[in-house]
C-alpha positions, 0 to 999 in steps of 0.5 A: 499499499505504501509502495503506491505512494512512491509513485509521483503522480499518485502524490501530485493528484493527491495534492491537486485534489486537496487544493481543488476541494480548498478552492471549492470551499472557499468559493462556496463560502463566498457565495454563502456570505453574499446569500446571508446563510450565516446570519442569525435568522437563517441559523434559527430557522435551521436550528428549529428544522433539525429540532422538528426532524429529531422530534420526528425521528424519536417518534419513528424510533419509539413506533419501530421498537413497538412493531418489532416487540410486537411482531418478533418478540424480544429478539436481536432486532429489539435489542439492536433497535433499543441500543440504537435509540439510547445510543442516538438520543442519550449519548 
């Protein structure tokens, strides 16, 4: 794996990709500043949308846990969903 890094074209391509990503990031940041993506109102609306999506995800997880418990009983999938639920909402 490291022998591939001895080839100068691989290193040139990695550096070129890094420079390309950096330029794209800076251009997108300038566009977003002009479109007021970083003002307080946009951040407030984004945070509210994220909160609503987490509320919906919470309900979906509870419903799916109940469905798995009713259909399959206490099995691996039930414990997997409960573990995923606690890992997601109570880190």
